[in-house]
Each structure stands twice: as C-alpha cells, then as structure tokens.
KENUGU-145119 format. One line per 2 residues: their letters; for each residue x, y, z of N, C-alpha, C. Coordinates in Angstrom, 2 decimals. Example, Ala and Ser with C-alpha at 12.3 -4.5 7.8 and 13.67 -1.06 7.14 Angstrom:
// residues 2
as) 13.19:-5.69:7.80:12.30:-4.50:7.80:13.20:-3.30:7.80; 12.85:-2.25:7.08:13.67:-1.06:7.14:12.90:0.03:7.87
//
This chain:
// residues 213
mm) 101.73:-295.68:86.31:100.57:-296.04:85.08:101.26:-295.67:83.81; 101.06:-296.48:82.74:101.64:-296.17:81.52:100.67:-295.12:80.68
es) 101.30:-293.93:80.32:100.42:-292.97:79.51:99.73:-293.37:78.32; 98.52:-293.20:78.03:97.79:-293.62:76.94:98.40:-292.97:75.70
vr) 98.64:-293.64:74.58:99.19:-293.09:73.34:98.17:-292.80:72.33; 96.86:-293.13:72.59:95.67:-292.90:71.67:94.83:-291.82:72.22
pa) 94.40:-290.67:71.44:93.53:-289.79:71.80:92.29:-290.31:72.33; 91.60:-289.77:73.30:90.39:-290.24:73.93:89.33:-290.63:72.98
gm) 88.78:-291.79:72.94:87.42:-291.79:72.22:87.85:-292.59:70.80; 89.08:-292.76:70.66:89.56:-293.49:69.22:89.33:-294.92:69.56
gs) 88.60:-295.67:68.65:88.48:-297.24:68.75:89.31:-297.87:67.76; 89.17:-299.15:67.59:90.20:-299.65:66.53:89.60:-299.51:65.21
gp) 90.43:-299.88:64.14:90.05:-299.49:62.68:88.80:-300.22:62.21; 88.39:-299.93:61.17:87.20:-300.79:60.46:87.68:-302.17:59.97
tg) 86.80:-303.01:59.91:87.10:-304.33:59.35:87.31:-304.05:57.83; 88.39:-304.78:57.28:88.76:-304.58:55.84:87.51:-304.86:54.88
rg) 87.26:-304.28:53.82:86.28:-304.46:52.82:86.08:-306.00:52.37; 85.10:-306.41:52.56:84.64:-307.87:52.10:85.16:-308.91:53.08
aq) 85.73:-308.42:54.12:86.17:-309.52:55.21:85.18:-310.05:55.96; 85.15:-311.15:56.43:84.18:-311.71:57.38:84.55:-311.68:58.58
pa) 83.83:-311.13:59.69:84.44:-311.09:60.88:84.58:-312.39:61.64; 85.66:-312.71:62.16:85.89:-313.87:62.85:85.15:-314.29:64.18
gp) 84.97:-315.45:64.62:84.29:-315.63:65.77:84.99:-315.15:67.13; 84.27:-315.07:68.16:84.96:-314.43:69.34:86.06:-315.31:69.70
dt) 86.21:-316.62:69.73:87.13:-317.69:70.07:88.22:-317.95:69.01; 88.20:-317.27:67.70:89.01:-317.51:66.64:89.82:-316.37:66.27
dp) 89.38:-315.00:66.75:90.12:-313.97:66.20:90.83:-313.46:67.33; 92.18:-313.50:67.22:93.22:-313.03:68.45:93.10:-311.66:68.79
ag) 92.86:-310.74:67.67:92.82:-309.38:67.75:91.55:-309.07:68.66; 90.38:-309.77:68.28:89.00:-309.49:68.88:89.19:-309.86:70.48
qv) 89.95:-311.06:70.74:90.26:-311.45:72.08:91.00:-310.41:72.79; 92.15:-309.85:72.14:92.81:-308.85:72.83:91.81:-307.72:73.28
tr) 91.23:-307.26:72.35:90.24:-306.01:72.67:89.40:-306.33:73.80; 88.72:-307.49:73.84:87.94:-307.87:74.94:88.63:-308.04:76.17
ll) 89.69:-308.61:76.20:90.41:-308.73:77.51:91.10:-307.35:77.94; 91.29:-306.53:77.02:91.71:-305.11:77.43:90.66:-304.45:78.09
ra) 89.38:-304.48:77.57:88.28:-304.05:78.05:88.01:-304.44:79.56; 88.26:-305.87:79.62:87.99:-306.48:80.96:89.06:-305.83:82.00
ar) 90.25:-305.65:81.45:91.44:-305.14:82.42:90.96:-303.76:82.76; 90.53:-302.92:81.79:90.12:-301.63:82.15:89.04:-301.64:83.21
eg) 88.16:-302.69:83.20:87.05:-302.76:84.14:87.42:-303.42:85.64; 88.75:-303.62:85.57:89.18:-304.18:87.05:89.41:-305.59:86.92
de) 89.45:-306.45:85.85:89.72:-307.83:86.04:91.30:-307.99:85.94; 91.69:-308.43:87.09:93.22:-308.46:87.38:93.96:-309.58:86.72
ra) 93.11:-310.64:86.25:93.57:-311.70:85.53:93.80:-311.53:84.02; 92.99:-310.35:83.41:92.94:-310.22:82.04:94.41:-309.82:81.37
ld) 95.20:-309.17:82.04:96.46:-308.95:81.32:97.38:-310.17:81.13; 97.19:-311.08:82.13:97.97:-312.26:81.92:97.46:-313.19:80.94
ri) 96.24:-313.16:80.57:95.70:-313.79:79.38:95.83:-313.11:78.20; 96.40:-311.90:78.28:96.54:-311.10:76.91:97.82:-311.51:76.38
lp) 98.79:-311.66:77.34:100.44:-311.80:77.11:100.56:-312.94:76.01; 99.90:-314.25:76.11:100.21:-315.21:75.21:99.66:-314.79:73.72
lv) 98.75:-313.94:73.68:98.15:-313.65:72.43:99.03:-312.77:71.61; 99.82:-311.98:72.33:100.71:-310.96:71.54:102.38:-311.06:71.74
yd) 102.36:-312.39:72.49:103.93:-312.58:72.94:104.93:-312.71:71.65; 104.54:-313.32:70.56:105.34:-313.49:69.46:105.71:-312.21:68.79
el) 104.63:-311.23:68.74:104.84:-309.91:68.22:105.69:-309.11:69.08; 105.69:-309.26:70.47:106.43:-308.42:71.40:107.93:-309.13:71.17
rv) 108.20:-310.31:71.06:109.42:-310.74:70.88:110.19:-310.23:69.47; 109.31:-310.07:68.64:109.79:-309.63:67.19:110.21:-308.25:67.42
ma) 109.45:-307.52:68.07:109.76:-306.12:68.44:110.93:-305.97:69.34; 111.26:-306.95:70.14:112.37:-306.87:71.23:113.67:-307.33:70.40
rr) 113.60:-308.26:69.59:114.79:-308.87:68.87:115.10:-307.55:67.89; 114.32:-307.03:67.24:114.64:-305.91:66.35:115.35:-304.77:67.09
rl) 114.87:-304.39:68.22:115.35:-303.33:68.80:116.81:-303.58:69.45; 116.93:-304.94:69.99:118.12:-305.36:70.55:119.26:-305.54:69.54
sr) 118.87:-305.84:68.43:119.80:-305.97:67.12:120.68:-304.60:66.97; 120.19:-303.53:67.56:120.88:-302.17:67.30:121.74:-301.85:68.43
ea) 121.72:-302.83:69.60:122.45:-302.54:70.87:124.00:-302.88:70.35; 124.85:-301.80:70.70:126.39:-302.25:70.55:126.83:-303.57:71.38
ap) 126.24:-303.74:72.50:126.62:-304.82:73.31:125.37:-305.12:74.18; 124.38:-305.71:73.72:123.28:-306.02:74.29:123.35:-306.98:75.64
tl) 122.80:-306.55:76.78:122.92:-307.33:78.08:121.58:-307.94:78.25; 120.59:-307.68:77.50:119.19:-308.25:77.48:119.04:-309.34:76.36
aa) 118.41:-310.34:76.66:117.83:-311.22:75.68:116.45:-310.58:75.20; 115.91:-311.07:74.09:114.71:-310.59:73.61:113.56:-311.00:74.61
tg) 113.73:-312.22:75.10:112.79:-312.76:76.27:112.67:-311.90:77.40; 113.97:-311.56:77.87:114.03:-310.68:79.05:113.53:-309.54:78.83
lv) 113.76:-308.70:77.62:113.18:-307.34:77.42:111.55:-307.47:77.40; 111.19:-308.44:76.70:109.70:-308.72:76.70:109.20:-308.70:78.12
he) 109.79:-309.51:79.07:109.35:-309.88:80.33:109.42:-308.57:81.15; 110.50:-307.67:81.07:110.63:-306.67:81.94:109.68:-305.54:81.52
ay) 109.41:-305.49:80.10:108.37:-304.62:79.64:107.08:-304.88:80.19; 106.81:-306.14:80.11:105.50:-306.71:80.63:105.18:-306.23:82.28
vk) 106.31:-306.42:83.00:106.40:-306.13:84.39:105.79:-304.68:84.50; 106.47:-303.89:83.67:106.06:-302.39:83.58:104.59:-302.12:83.38
la) 104.02:-302.81:82.35:102.82:-302.82:81.96:101.90:-303.24:83.17; 102.11:-304.40:83.67:101.40:-305.04:84.72:101.37:-304.38:86.18
gg) 102.50:-303.55:86.40:102.76:-303.05:87.58:102.04:-301.52:87.77; 101.59:-301.03:86.60:100.85:-299.87:86.54:99.36:-299.96:87.32
eg) 98.78:-298.86:87.44:97.41:-298.74:88.10:96.22:-299.07:87.10; 96.61:-299.22:85.74:95.76:-299.72:84.84:96.28:-299.52:83.47
lp) 95.81:-300.32:82.56:96.20:-300.26:81.20:95.29:-299.70:80.32; 95.65:-298.53:79.70:94.74:-297.70:79.01:94.63:-298.17:77.45
am) 95.15:-299.24:76.90:95.12:-299.63:75.69:93.56:-299.93:75.23; 93.37:-299.73:74.09:92.06:-300.10:73.53:91.96:-301.32:72.74
dr) 93.04:-301.60:71.88:93.20:-302.75:71.01:94.53:-303.20:70.81; 94.79:-304.13:69.93:96.17:-304.68:69.67:97.03:-303.65:69.28
ah) 96.91:-302.79:68.41:97.68:-301.69:67.98:98.15:-300.79:69.06; 97.06:-300.42:69.61:97.29:-299.41:70.75:98.10:-300.07:71.93
ll) 97.96:-301.40:72.26:98.82:-302.07:72.98:100.34:-302.28:72.73; 100.44:-302.50:71.64:101.81:-302.55:70.87:102.70:-301.33:71.13
ai) 101.87:-300.10:70.87:102.58:-298.73:70.96:102.72:-298.55:72.31; 101.95:-298.89:73.23:102.30:-298.83:74.80:103.59:-299.91:75.26
aa) 103.33:-300.99:74.73:104.63:-301.86:74.77:105.84:-301.34:74.35; 105.91:-300.48:73.19:107.18:-299.94:72.74:107.61:-299.00:73.57
ra) 106.77:-298.32:74.24:107.25:-297.23:75.28:107.67:-297.83:76.40; 107.19:-299.04:76.88:107.77:-299.79:78.00:109.11:-300.37:77.75
mr) 109.46:-300.84:76.58:110.64:-301.20:76.03:111.60:-300.07:76.14; 111.20:-298.92:75.64:112.16:-297.84:75.77:112.62:-297.61:77.12
qv) 111.63:-297.55:78.18:111.87:-297.21:79.40:112.89:-298.31:80.10; 112.53:-299.61:79.53:113.50:-300.68:80.20:114.92:-300.46:79.83
lv) 115.07:-300.16:78.30:116.49:-300.07:77.76:117.04:-298.80:78.46; 116.47:-297.76:78.57:117.11:-296.58:79.11:117.53:-297.00:80.60
dh) 116.76:-297.55:81.54:117.14:-297.92:82.73:118.49:-298.88:82.62; 118.46:-299.73:81.53:119.58:-300.58:81.49:120.79:-299.94:81.15
ar) 120.65:-298.93:80.26:121.73:-298.17:79.73:122.37:-297.12:80.76; 121.53:-296.87:81.80:121.99:-296.00:82.93:122.84:-296.83:83.87
rr) 122.49:-298.09:83.93:123.28:-298.98:84.71:124.51:-299.47:84.07; 124.52:-299.58:82.82:125.81:-299.95:81.97:126.81:-298.81:81.94
qa) 126.40:-297.57:81.94:127.35:-296.43:81.80:128.51:-296.62:82.62; 128.28:-297.02:83.84:129.44:-297.19:84.69:130.29:-298.29:84.29
lr) 130.05:-299.21:83.61:130.72:-300.31:83.13:131.09:-300.47:81.60; 130.99:-299.32:80.85:131.23:-299.13:79.56:132.58:-299.46:79.15
rg) 132.79:-299.90:77.94:134.08:-300.31:77.51:134.26:-299.52:76.12; 135.58:-299.54:75.79:135.81:-298.91:74.53:135.65:-299.63:73.41
gd) 135.56:-299.12:72.15:135.32:-299.86:70.96:134.74:-298.86:70.01; 134.65:-299.21:68.86:133.93:-298.24:67.89:132.64:-298.28:68.00
wk) 131.81:-297.33:67.33:130.36:-297.38:67.34:129.91:-296.55:66.16; 128.78:-296.87:65.71:128.27:-296.18:64.34:127.19:-295.13:64.95
at) 127.10:-294.17:64.28:126.18:-293.05:64.32:124.69:-293.64:64.22; 123.91:-293.18:65.07:122.41:-293.68:64.96:121.83:-292.68:63.95
tl) 121.35:-293.18:62.80:120.77:-292.21:61.69:119.29:-292.14:61.66; 118.59:-293.07:62.59:117.29:-292.80:62.61:116.45:-293.36:61.24
tp) 117.12:-294.20:60.62:116.55:-294.53:59.28:115.32:-295.66:59.59; 114.45:-295.82:58.51:113.43:-296.83:58.91:113.89:-298.14:59.05
dm) 115.01:-298.56:58.49:115.49:-299.91:58.66:117.01:-299.98:59.33; 116.90:-299.92:60.68:118.11:-299.56:61.37:118.75:-300.94:61.91
ag) 118.61:-301.93:61.23:119.23:-303.22:61.74:120.77:-303.32:61.93; 121.42:-302.46:61.16:122.86:-302.51:61.27:123.53:-301.35:62.14
ta) 122.52:-300.65:63.02:122.96:-299.52:63.72:123.24:-299.78:65.15; 124.46:-299.58:65.53:124.75:-300.07:66.88:124.73:-298.89:67.90
mr) 124.31:-299.03:68.98:124.12:-297.87:69.97:124.86:-298.34:71.34; 125.63:-297.42:71.84:126.25:-297.46:73.25:125.31:-296.92:74.28
pe) 125.40:-297.22:75.44:124.65:-296.81:76.48:124.47:-295.40:76.54; 125.46:-294.66:76.46:125.43:-293.24:76.48:124.65:-292.71:75.37
ei) 124.72:-293.27:74.14:123.86:-292.84:73.01:122.49:-293.05:73.32; 121.92:-294.23:73.93:120.71:-294.32:74.26:120.17:-293.28:75.18
ld) 120.98:-292.78:76.24:120.66:-291.77:77.13:120.55:-290.54:76.44; 121.57:-290.17:75.38:121.31:-288.93:74.78:120.27:-288.97:74.03
le) 119.78:-290.09:73.40:118.53:-290.07:72.61:117.30:-289.99:73.41; 117.29:-290.27:74.68:116.30:-290.19:75.61:116.09:-288.87:75.89
ra) 117.18:-288.08:76.24:117.14:-286.53:76.58:116.43:-285.86:75.23; 117.03:-286.25:74.08:116.51:-285.51:72.84:114.98:-285.88:72.65
ls) 114.58:-287.23:72.96:113.22:-287.43:72.76:112.20:-286.66:73.54; 112.83:-286.29:74.96:111.94:-285.68:75.93:111.57:-284.21:75.35
ll) 112.27:-283.76:74.44:112.25:-282.48:73.86:111.28:-282.34:72.73; 111.02:-283.41:72.04:109.92:-283.47:71.00:108.57:-283.16:71.34
ep) 107.81:-282.81:70.26:106.37:-282.66:70.39:105.99:-284.09:70.82; 104.65:-284.17:71.55:104.31:-285.41:72.23:103.92:-286.46:71.05
rq) 103.31:-285.92:70.02:102.98:-286.93:69.01:104.22:-287.39:68.20; 105.09:-286.53:68.03:106.34:-286.96:67.28:107.10:-288.05:68.11
rr) 107.25:-287.76:69.47:107.76:-288.66:70.26:107.08:-289.99:70.30; 105.95:-290.05:70.18:105.22:-291.26:70.18:105.44:-292.07:68.79
vv) 105.61:-291.39:67.80:105.93:-291.88:66.52:107.27:-292.54:66.58; 108.20:-291.94:67.14:109.55:-292.42:67.31:109.54:-293.74:68.09
ec) 108.81:-293.49:69.22:108.72:-294.83:70.23:108.17:-296.07:69.31; 107.24:-295.85:68.63:106.53:-296.91:67.98:107.42:-297.36:66.86
rf) 108.03:-296.71:66.00:108.90:-296.95:64.92:110.28:-297.39:65.31; 110.95:-296.72:66.19:112.33:-296.91:66.54:112.51:-298.03:67.59
yg) 111.60:-298.02:68.77:111.63:-298.89:69.73:110.63:-300.10:69.47; 109.56:-300.04:68.83:108.58:-300.94:68.52:108.78:-301.51:66.98
gm) 109.43:-300.91:66.21:109.57:-301.59:64.76:108.16:-301.61:64.04; 107.32:-300.77:64.58:105.88:-300.84:64.02:105.88:-300.35:62.78
ee) 104.85:-300.73:61.82:104.69:-300.15:60.52:103.93:-298.77:60.58; 103.87:-298.07:59.45:103.15:-296.82:59.54:101.64:-296.89:59.62
se) 101.17:-298.17:59.10:99.57:-298.33:59.29:99.26:-298.61:60.68; 100.18:-299.46:61.39:99.87:-299.63:62.78:100.16:-298.39:63.67
ia) 101.09:-297.77:63.43:101.23:-296.49:64.29:100.00:-295.49:64.15; 99.65:-295.41:62.70:98.51:-294.46:62.52:97.13:-295.03:63.31
la) 97.08:-296.37:63.29:95.89:-297.00:63.93:96.09:-296.67:65.49; 97.34:-296.82:66.02:97.39:-296.79:67.52:97.31:-295.12:68.00
lg) 97.63:-294.25:67.04:97.63:-293.06:67.56:96.43:-292.20:67.00; 95.63:-292.80:66.16:94.12:-292.42:65.61:94.68:-291.30:64.69
vs) 95.67:-291.25:63.72:95.81:-290.43:62.92:96.11:-290.97:61.39; 96.25:-290.23:60.34:96.33:-290.85:59.06:97.84:-291.34:58.88
er) 98.29:-292.32:57.97:99.48:-292.71:57.73:100.33:-291.63:57.14; 99.76:-290.63:56.49:100.59:-289.27:56.02:100.94:-288.68:57.01
tv) 100.26:-288.53:58.28:100.70:-287.70:59.54:101.78:-288.29:59.99; 101.71:-289.87:60.16:102.75:-290.48:60.83:104.16:-290.36:59.97
rr) 103.98:-290.40:58.83:105.16:-290.35:57.85:105.70:-288.86:57.98; 104.84:-287.88:57.92:105.42:-286.44:58.16:106.07:-286.16:59.56
dw) 105.44:-286.91:60.66:105.98:-286.66:61.91:107.20:-287.36:62.00; 107.50:-288.60:61.50:108.88:-289.17:61.40:109.77:-288.57:60.81
vk) 109.53:-287.99:59.60:110.54:-287.11:58.91:110.98:-286.11:59.78; 109.96:-285.38:60.39:110.44:-284.07:61.07:111.26:-284.55:62.40
ar) 110.62:-285.55:63.01:111.30:-285.98:64.42:112.76:-286.53:63.93; 112.95:-287.33:62.91:114.22:-287.88:62.62:115.28:-286.69:62.35
aw) 114.71:-285.69:61.56:115.83:-284.64:61.18:116.11:-283.86:62.43; 115.14:-283.74:63.27:115.36:-282.81:64.58:116.23:-283.57:65.44
ly) 115.98:-284.83:65.73:116.88:-285.64:66.54:118.25:-285.85:66.08; 118.48:-285.97:64.68:119.86:-286.03:64.26:120.55:-284.74:64.43
ra) 119.99:-283.76:64.23:120.63:-282.35:64.54:120.90:-282.30:66.21; 120.00:-282.83:67.04:120.32:-282.71:68.40:121.38:-283.63:68.78
ly) 121.47:-284.87:68.26:122.51:-285.63:68.52:123.83:-285.69:68.13; 123.81:-285.17:66.94:125.10:-284.80:66.08:125.20:-283.49:65.51
pg) 125.41:-282.60:66.37:125.51:-281.04:65.83:126.73:-280.95:65.01; 126.73:-280.22:63.94:127.76:-279.84:63.06:127.99:-281.00:62.06
vg) 127.15:-282.16:62.18:127.34:-283.19:61.14:126.24:-283.21:60.18; 126.54:-283.49:58.89:125.56:-283.24:57.86:124.55:-284.36:58.03
ea) 123.17:-284.14:57.96:122.18:-285.11:58.05:122.12:-286.22:57.23; 122.11:-287.46:57.65:122.04:-288.57:56.76:120.89:-288.63:55.78
g) 121.05:-289.21:54.61:120.02:-289.19:53.82:118.94:-290.13:54.07
//
C-alpha cells in the first residue's frame, strides 16, 4: 500500500477568488476527487477511470524525470504504466485529490526507477557522468544507476517531510504550490524544506565537494 503523503484530515485547497465552480462532468479535478473517494470506499473500477484524467500530467512528470537518466531504459509511457501498476496493486489509494495523487505517483515513479537502477547496475557501462546538483531545473543532469541508488539511500535518512518534498520536486517535477497543497503546508515551508534537503543530500552524495550554488 502506498503511504499517504498528506497529513490526515487535509482536504483540497479553496476555490480561487471569483472563480465559478465547474459542473461535476466538466471539472477534471472534481472528477478525480470524486473517483478517489469512490476508490477509498471500495470501488475497484474507480482507479481505472482516474488514469485517463491525469495521464497527460503523469507523462510530463515521467518525461521530465527520464530526461535526467544517463542511459534511460524506460520510455515515459513505460514509467507511467509501471507506476500505475504500483498504485493499483496496493490495498488502497489514500489520495484525497489531484495534487495528492500526483505526489503519490511521484513516489511510485521513484520506486520504479530505483528498481530499474538495481537491475541495471550489473550491466553498467563506462562513460562520463555529471554530478547531480538537485537544482530546481535539472533537465541537463544525467544520473547513472549507482547514483540513483546512492540518492535513494541518502533520501531514506532525510526527515519524512523533506523526503516527500524531494520526491515531489525531483521525481515528480511538481511546482511549490502543488507540493504545498499535496502536503498540507505553506509554499514557504516547501521552499525551506527543499533548500535544507538539497544541501544535506549534496553533502551526503559528494563529501568533500563544494556545494553547488
């Protein structure tokens, strides 16, 4: 079962000022929230109906993350599908709304990539690689399988909320506002956790190397 990344009792954010609520059949976010509620109540078909509503967003997340692989062996579609299998294979999906679902999907993608990195280690090849600086825009950063596993080990030592921020930002490519909504905290807290986690992870992954700006 995927662990929830939102504190119990947190609901979705308020409707923007002046915005008119969309009807139940025209608001994708509203449909996702209703279907997630149905899934929590035992509707086995609900998750299958959710996937088409968030599929494009999940593909964007997957493409962004795979662009940082030194030698990707997964296509974005494959990563989305394997992450979906992890979500669907659990005993229940604790997501409350779209932002919360994307945060949990980012965690599932992290798990898929770690599994693949473990398998690829035995087949690793030579070649140069770039240090992972954990910057907000890491489109040009390449990671080899052993680096992914080193990052996974370092992540396990972070405080839980900081680890979730890294999952959402690094694996999911989510914006600060989306992460704040998913975790039930302020954007300022997300920014502070990201800065602290980034500095700690860099020191853990590259001891003796000056921290990147």
